[in-house]
N, C-alpha and C positions, 0 to 999 in steps of 0.2 A: 477567106483567109487561105495561103499556103498548104498546100497536104504536103509530110513531111517524109524524106524521102530513106530509102532503109538503110538501111546498112549490109543486104545482103545484097540492092541493086549496082551495090557505085563497087561490087570487090575483083568485076572481074572487068576493066579498062581502059588497065592496063595492054590487057591479050590486047584487045583490038585495036591498041592505037601498034604493037609490033613493040614494046616490053617498059618500061621505069625503067627509074633510081633501083630500084631494088637488085636488079641483079650483079650491081655492085660493094663491092664490102674493104670502109677500110684496118686495114690492115699493118699495125706498128709494128721495127722491127727492127733490137735491141745489135746491137755493131757495137763489137768493142777495137779501144781503139793499143797496137797494136805493143809504141813507144809507155805514152800515158798512163795503159789502162781503163782512163774512161771513158765511159758506156756513150755513147750516142743515140737513139732511136733513128731509122726513117718511114716518113709513116704516107703509106701508098694508099690511092685507090682502084686496088682491082676486081678485073668483075670476079664472078665466087665460083665460074673455074678454073681459076690460074690464080689458087690460090699458092696450094697447094709444090707450082714449079714458080711460083716468087720470093717460097718460105726456103726453097730449098737453094739458090742460086746464092754462092756468094755476089 
């Protein structure tokens, strides 16, 4: 019979391997077209430390 692995023992696995995908977030930015007035959406995976820089630039 297999032993059950506790949730707490699985939490730190990403830190030992050098990081996980949880460091990245999906950012959706709306951009308005000046000619037509329609909005388009830009979806990008950005590191969570660089989100403010991405949203600040045009």
